[in-house]
Backbone as XML, in Angstrom:
<?xml version="1.0"?>
<chain id="A" units="angstrom">
  <residue number="1" name="UNK">
    <atom name="N" x="0.523" y="-1.158" z="0.023"/>
    <atom name="CA" x="-0.093" y="0.080" z="-0.283"/>
    <atom name="C" x="1.049" y="1.293" z="-0.038"/>
  </residue>
  <residue number="2" name="UNK">
    <atom name="N" x="0.580" y="1.904" z="-0.983"/>
    <atom name="CA" x="1.788" y="3.277" z="-1.052"/>
    <atom name="C" x="1.202" y="4.370" z="-0.024"/>
  </residue>
  <residue number="3" name="UNK">
    <atom name="N" x="2.424" y="4.831" z="0.680"/>
    <atom name="CA" x="2.442" y="5.781" z="1.647"/>
    <atom name="C" x="1.761" y="7.168" z="1.748"/>
  </residue>
  <residue number="4" name="UNK">
    <atom name="N" x="0.961" y="7.528" z="2.119"/>
    <atom name="CA" x="0.402" y="9.066" z="1.831"/>
    <atom name="C" x="1.607" y="10.245" z="2.329"/>
  </residue>
  <residue number="5" name="UNK">
    <atom name="N" x="2.263" y="10.747" z="1.516"/>
    <atom name="CA" x="2.901" y="11.700" z="1.577"/>
    <atom name="C" x="2.799" y="13.187" z="1.042"/>
  </residue>
  <residue number="6" name="UNK">
    <atom name="N" x="1.507" y="13.251" z="1.494"/>
    <atom name="CA" x="1.400" y="14.639" z="1.177"/>
    <atom name="C" x="0.802" y="15.474" z="2.665"/>
  </residue>
  <residue number="7" name="UNK">
    <atom name="N" x="1.492" y="16.372" z="2.158"/>
    <atom name="CA" x="1.638" y="17.540" z="3.882"/>
    <atom name="C" x="0.163" y="17.623" z="4.395"/>
  </residue>
  <residue number="8" name="UNK">
    <atom name="N" x="-0.331" y="17.095" z="5.561"/>
    <atom name="CA" x="-1.310" y="17.764" z="6.178"/>
    <atom name="C" x="-2.001" y="19.265" z="6.768"/>
  </residue>
  <residue number="9" name="UNK">
    <atom name="N" x="-0.788" y="19.934" z="6.456"/>
    <atom name="CA" x="-0.569" y="21.618" z="6.807"/>
    <atom name="C" x="-1.461" y="22.048" z="5.352"/>
  </residue>
  <residue number="10" name="UNK">
    <atom name="N" x="-2.520" y="22.534" z="5.773"/>
    <atom name="CA" x="-3.240" y="23.364" z="4.267"/>
    <atom name="C" x="-2.189" y="24.339" z="3.785"/>
  </residue>
  <residue number="11" name="UNK">
    <atom name="N" x="-2.102" y="25.028" z="2.127"/>
    <atom name="CA" x="-2.408" y="26.054" z="1.462"/>
    <atom name="C" x="-3.366" y="26.950" z="1.232"/>
  </residue>
  <residue number="12" name="UNK">
    <atom name="N" x="-3.001" y="28.110" z="1.253"/>
    <atom name="CA" x="-4.034" y="28.845" z="1.044"/>
    <atom name="C" x="-3.502" y="30.291" z="0.316"/>
  </residue>
  <residue number="13" name="UNK">
    <atom name="N" x="-4.182" y="30.473" z="-0.567"/>
    <atom name="CA" x="-3.351" y="32.512" z="-0.466"/>
    <atom name="C" x="-3.791" y="33.342" z="-0.183"/>
  </residue>
  <residue number="14" name="UNK">
    <atom name="N" x="-3.116" y="33.955" z="0.063"/>
    <atom name="CA" x="-3.804" y="35.105" z="1.333"/>
    <atom name="C" x="-4.563" y="36.404" z="0.507"/>
  </residue>
  <residue number="15" name="UNK">
    <atom name="N" x="-5.480" y="36.932" z="1.261"/>
    <atom name="CA" x="-6.823" y="37.746" z="0.699"/>
    <atom name="C" x="-6.381" y="38.345" z="-0.073"/>
  </residue>
  <residue number="16" name="UNK">
    <atom name="N" x="-5.475" y="39.489" z="0.457"/>
    <atom name="CA" x="-5.115" y="40.407" z="0.178"/>
    <atom name="C" x="-4.122" y="40.477" z="-1.449"/>
  </residue>
  <residue number="17" name="UNK">
    <atom name="N" x="-2.964" y="39.452" z="-1.369"/>
    <atom name="CA" x="-2.041" y="39.713" z="-2.304"/>
    <atom name="C" x="-2.129" y="38.092" z="-3.436"/>
  </residue>
  <residue number="18" name="UNK">
    <atom name="N" x="-2.560" y="37.525" z="-2.363"/>
    <atom name="CA" x="-2.620" y="36.090" z="-3.304"/>
    <atom name="C" x="-1.578" y="35.365" z="-3.126"/>
  </residue>
  <residue number="19" name="UNK">
    <atom name="N" x="-0.701" y="35.643" z="-2.261"/>
    <atom name="CA" x="0.295" y="34.855" z="-1.784"/>
    <atom name="C" x="0.349" y="33.545" z="-1.445"/>
  </residue>
  <residue number="20" name="UNK">
    <atom name="N" x="1.289" y="32.570" z="-1.685"/>
    <atom name="CA" x="0.348" y="31.377" z="-0.980"/>
    <atom name="C" x="1.497" y="31.330" z="0.475"/>
  </residue>
  <residue number="21" name="UNK">
    <atom name="N" x="0.072" y="30.669" z="1.519"/>
    <atom name="CA" x="0.916" y="30.346" z="2.830"/>
    <atom name="C" x="0.433" y="29.175" z="3.190"/>
  </residue>
  <residue number="22" name="UNK">
    <atom name="N" x="1.406" y="28.723" z="4.165"/>
    <atom name="CA" x="1.062" y="27.657" z="4.705"/>
    <atom name="C" x="0.517" y="27.613" z="6.270"/>
  </residue>
  <residue number="23" name="UNK">
    <atom name="N" x="-0.759" y="27.179" z="6.593"/>
    <atom name="CA" x="-1.451" y="27.612" z="7.871"/>
    <atom name="C" x="-0.833" y="26.809" z="8.985"/>
  </residue>
  <residue number="24" name="UNK">
    <atom name="N" x="0.119" y="27.893" z="9.618"/>
    <atom name="CA" x="1.092" y="27.193" z="10.455"/>
    <atom name="C" x="1.150" y="28.545" z="11.233"/>
  </residue>
  <residue number="25" name="UNK">
    <atom name="N" x="1.911" y="28.135" z="12.894"/>
    <atom name="CA" x="2.706" y="29.505" z="13.755"/>
    <atom name="C" x="3.488" y="30.326" z="12.794"/>
  </residue>
  <residue number="26" name="UNK">
    <atom name="N" x="4.093" y="29.507" z="12.031"/>
    <atom name="CA" x="4.974" y="30.426" z="11.033"/>
    <atom name="C" x="4.423" y="31.647" z="10.635"/>
  </residue>
  <residue number="27" name="UNK">
    <atom name="N" x="2.953" y="31.708" z="10.127"/>
    <atom name="CA" x="2.342" y="32.776" z="9.826"/>
    <atom name="C" x="1.040" y="33.661" z="10.849"/>
  </residue>
  <residue number="28" name="UNK">
    <atom name="N" x="2.155" y="34.508" z="11.661"/>
    <atom name="CA" x="0.846" y="34.705" z="12.973"/>
    <atom name="C" x="0.183" y="35.514" z="12.017"/>
  </residue>
  <residue number="29" name="UNK">
    <atom name="N" x="-0.278" y="36.040" z="11.152"/>
    <atom name="CA" x="-0.780" y="37.075" z="10.744"/>
    <atom name="C" x="-2.491" y="36.610" z="9.336"/>
  </residue>
  <residue number="30" name="UNK">
    <atom name="N" x="-2.268" y="35.100" z="9.742"/>
    <atom name="CA" x="-3.145" y="33.974" z="9.334"/>
    <atom name="C" x="-4.376" y="34.522" z="8.900"/>
  </residue>
  <residue number="31" name="UNK">
    <atom name="N" x="-5.111" y="34.470" z="8.394"/>
    <atom name="CA" x="-5.068" y="34.154" z="6.955"/>
    <atom name="C" x="-3.855" y="34.971" z="5.884"/>
  </residue>
  <residue number="32" name="UNK">
    <atom name="N" x="-3.606" y="35.964" z="6.328"/>
    <atom name="CA" x="-2.724" y="37.087" z="5.578"/>
    <atom name="C" x="-1.455" y="36.205" z="5.559"/>
  </residue>
  <residue number="33" name="UNK">
    <atom name="N" x="-0.882" y="37.005" z="4.657"/>
    <atom name="CA" x="0.772" y="36.614" z="4.788"/>
    <atom name="C" x="1.887" y="37.585" z="5.811"/>
  </residue>
  <residue number="34" name="UNK">
    <atom name="N" x="0.934" y="39.051" z="5.895"/>
    <atom name="CA" x="1.849" y="39.339" z="6.826"/>
    <atom name="C" x="1.026" y="40.126" z="7.485"/>
  </residue>
  <residue number="35" name="UNK">
    <atom name="N" x="1.738" y="41.333" z="8.442"/>
    <atom name="CA" x="0.761" y="42.613" z="9.247"/>
    <atom name="C" x="0.205" y="43.577" z="7.838"/>
  </residue>
  <residue number="36" name="UNK">
    <atom name="N" x="0.955" y="43.889" z="7.041"/>
    <atom name="CA" x="0.986" y="44.846" z="5.890"/>
    <atom name="C" x="-0.232" y="44.101" z="5.623"/>
  </residue>
  <residue number="37" name="UNK">
    <atom name="N" x="-0.462" y="43.426" z="4.856"/>
    <atom name="CA" x="-1.798" y="42.283" z="4.569"/>
    <atom name="C" x="-2.964" y="42.596" z="5.083"/>
  </residue>
  <residue number="38" name="UNK">
    <atom name="N" x="-2.532" y="42.227" z="6.194"/>
    <atom name="CA" x="-3.914" y="42.392" z="7.323"/>
    <atom name="C" x="-4.047" y="43.543" z="7.626"/>
  </residue>
  <residue number="39" name="UNK">
    <atom name="N" x="-3.463" y="44.786" z="7.478"/>
    <atom name="CA" x="-3.900" y="46.153" z="7.484"/>
    <atom name="C" x="-4.843" y="46.671" z="6.624"/>
  </residue>
  <residue number="40" name="UNK">
    <atom name="N" x="-3.641" y="45.958" z="5.233"/>
    <atom name="CA" x="-4.693" y="46.644" z="4.310"/>
    <atom name="C" x="-6.190" y="45.848" z="3.871"/>
  </residue>
  <residue number="41" name="UNK">
    <atom name="N" x="-6.032" y="44.814" z="4.438"/>
    <atom name="CA" x="-8.033" y="44.566" z="4.302"/>
    <atom name="C" x="-8.515" y="45.247" z="5.323"/>
  </residue>
  <residue number="42" name="UNK">
    <atom name="N" x="-7.951" y="45.479" z="6.973"/>
    <atom name="CA" x="-8.892" y="46.479" z="8.103"/>
    <atom name="C" x="-9.378" y="47.473" z="7.128"/>
  </residue>
  <residue number="43" name="UNK">
    <atom name="N" x="-8.396" y="48.146" z="6.758"/>
    <atom name="CA" x="-8.680" y="49.572" z="5.770"/>
    <atom name="C" x="-9.822" y="49.177" z="5.047"/>
  </residue>
  <residue number="44" name="UNK">
    <atom name="N" x="-9.792" y="48.144" z="4.416"/>
    <atom name="CA" x="-10.793" y="47.943" z="3.060"/>
    <atom name="C" x="-11.937" y="48.179" z="3.963"/>
  </residue>
  <residue number="45" name="UNK">
    <atom name="N" x="-12.332" y="46.981" z="5.152"/>
    <atom name="CA" x="-13.358" y="46.902" z="5.416"/>
    <atom name="C" x="-13.920" y="48.317" z="6.380"/>
  </residue>
  <residue number="46" name="UNK">
    <atom name="N" x="-12.795" y="49.234" z="7.059"/>
    <atom name="CA" x="-13.299" y="50.800" z="7.435"/>
    <atom name="C" x="-13.842" y="51.392" z="6.562"/>
  </residue>
  <residue number="47" name="UNK">
    <atom name="N" x="-13.246" y="51.614" z="5.366"/>
    <atom name="CA" x="-13.469" y="52.784" z="4.511"/>
    <atom name="C" x="-14.800" y="51.940" z="3.369"/>
  </residue>
  <residue number="48" name="UNK">
    <atom name="N" x="-15.282" y="50.727" z="4.163"/>
    <atom name="CA" x="-16.520" y="50.346" z="3.398"/>
    <atom name="C" x="-16.050" y="49.862" z="1.609"/>
  </residue>
  <residue number="49" name="UNK">
    <atom name="N" x="-14.727" y="49.641" z="1.323"/>
    <atom name="CA" x="-15.350" y="49.210" z="0.137"/>
    <atom name="C" x="-14.955" y="47.890" z="0.247"/>
  </residue>
  <residue number="50" name="UNK">
    <atom name="N" x="-14.977" y="46.644" z="1.455"/>
    <atom name="CA" x="-15.591" y="45.046" z="0.815"/>
    <atom name="C" x="-16.805" y="45.710" z="2.025"/>
  </residue>
  <residue number="51" name="UNK">
    <atom name="N" x="-17.702" y="45.077" z="1.303"/>
    <atom name="CA" x="-19.253" y="44.738" z="1.593"/>
    <atom name="C" x="-19.956" y="43.977" z="1.987"/>
  </residue>
  <residue number="52" name="UNK">
    <atom name="N" x="-20.668" y="43.349" z="2.766"/>
    <atom name="CA" x="-21.406" y="42.138" z="2.758"/>
    <atom name="C" x="-22.554" y="42.186" z="2.167"/>
  </residue>
  <residue number="53" name="UNK">
    <atom name="N" x="-23.488" y="41.940" z="0.832"/>
    <atom name="CA" x="-24.102" y="41.723" z="0.024"/>
    <atom name="C" x="-25.363" y="42.128" z="0.658"/>
  </residue>
  <residue number="54" name="UNK">
    <atom name="N" x="-26.270" y="42.434" z="0.034"/>
    <atom name="CA" x="-27.378" y="42.600" z="0.760"/>
    <atom name="C" x="-28.468" y="43.794" z="1.600"/>
  </residue>
  <residue number="55" name="UNK">
    <atom name="N" x="-29.824" y="43.911" z="1.888"/>
    <atom name="CA" x="-30.128" y="44.743" z="2.331"/>
    <atom name="C" x="-29.566" y="44.819" z="4.011"/>
  </residue>
  <residue number="56" name="UNK">
    <atom name="N" x="-29.880" y="46.607" z="4.055"/>
    <atom name="CA" x="-29.508" y="46.338" z="5.653"/>
    <atom name="C" x="-30.652" y="46.135" z="6.784"/>
  </residue>
  <residue number="57" name="UNK">
    <atom name="N" x="-30.038" y="45.196" z="7.812"/>
    <atom name="CA" x="-31.179" y="44.982" z="9.239"/>
    <atom name="C" x="-31.438" y="45.864" z="9.212"/>
  </residue>
  <residue number="58" name="UNK">
    <atom name="N" x="-31.444" y="47.378" z="9.706"/>
    <atom name="CA" x="-31.918" y="48.421" z="10.167"/>
    <atom name="C" x="-31.140" y="49.558" z="9.537"/>
  </residue>
  <residue number="59" name="UNK">
    <atom name="N" x="-32.118" y="50.151" z="9.657"/>
    <atom name="CA" x="-31.860" y="51.379" z="9.454"/>
    <atom name="C" x="-30.978" y="52.473" z="10.436"/>
  </residue>
  <residue number="60" name="UNK">
    <atom name="N" x="-29.968" y="53.336" z="9.616"/>
    <atom name="CA" x="-29.132" y="54.519" z="10.528"/>
    <atom name="C" x="-29.852" y="55.141" z="11.404"/>
  </residue>
  <residue number="61" name="UNK">
    <atom name="N" x="-29.083" y="55.474" z="12.559"/>
    <atom name="CA" x="-30.201" y="56.264" z="13.458"/>
    <atom name="C" x="-29.425" y="57.597" z="13.406"/>
  </residue>
  <residue number="62" name="UNK">
    <atom name="N" x="-29.756" y="58.507" z="13.359"/>
    <atom name="CA" x="-29.098" y="60.023" z="13.102"/>
    <atom name="C" x="-29.329" y="60.894" z="14.586"/>
  </residue>
  <residue number="63" name="UNK">
    <atom name="N" x="-28.686" y="61.465" z="15.183"/>
    <atom name="CA" x="-28.469" y="61.963" z="16.238"/>
    <atom name="C" x="-30.145" y="62.960" z="16.156"/>
  </residue>
  <residue number="64" name="UNK">
    <atom name="N" x="-30.728" y="63.640" z="15.192"/>
    <atom name="CA" x="-31.640" y="64.559" z="14.920"/>
    <atom name="C" x="-33.031" y="63.440" z="15.230"/>
  </residue>
  <residue number="65" name="UNK">
    <atom name="N" x="-32.890" y="61.809" z="15.013"/>
    <atom name="CA" x="-34.140" y="61.375" z="15.307"/>
    <atom name="C" x="-34.380" y="60.722" z="16.714"/>
  </residue>
  <residue number="66" name="UNK">
    <atom name="N" x="-33.199" y="61.195" z="17.559"/>
    <atom name="CA" x="-33.913" y="60.645" z="18.815"/>
    <atom name="C" x="-34.648" y="61.776" z="19.663"/>
  </residue>
  <residue number="67" name="UNK">
    <atom name="N" x="-35.242" y="61.530" z="19.929"/>
    <atom name="CA" x="-36.239" y="62.228" z="20.915"/>
    <atom name="C" x="-35.540" y="61.907" z="22.664"/>
  </residue>
  <residue number="68" name="UNK">
    <atom name="N" x="-35.101" y="63.038" z="22.925"/>
    <atom name="CA" x="-34.159" y="62.982" z="24.570"/>
    <atom name="C" x="-35.232" y="63.355" z="25.859"/>
  </residue>
  <residue number="69" name="UNK">
    <atom name="N" x="-36.574" y="64.027" z="25.239"/>
    <atom name="CA" x="-37.427" y="63.967" z="26.156"/>
    <atom name="C" x="-37.820" y="63.092" z="27.336"/>
  </residue>
  <residue number="70" name="UNK">
    <atom name="N" x="-37.753" y="61.872" z="26.147"/>
    <atom name="CA" x="-38.428" y="60.431" z="26.900"/>
    <atom name="C" x="-37.169" y="60.092" z="27.933"/>
  </residue>
  <residue number="71" name="UNK">
    <atom name="N" x="-37.822" y="59.344" z="29.125"/>
    <atom name="CA" x="-36.680" y="58.566" z="29.701"/>
    <atom name="C" x="-36.739" y="57.597" z="29.604"/>
  </residue>
</chain>
């Protein structure tokens, strides 16, 4: 019977730069290859470049919509 020589550690592309990385402690920023790619992705979410498709679950409240006289 042939011995399985495949590496059990998965390899996947970095979501930002697509560089292949191994899912291991050697890449502490996984699934990203580096802190730079991780921060670039965070910036894209913060600037709303990345969005989850669909309708919002709630409407945004503006401070003018609040009735502060009720307790």
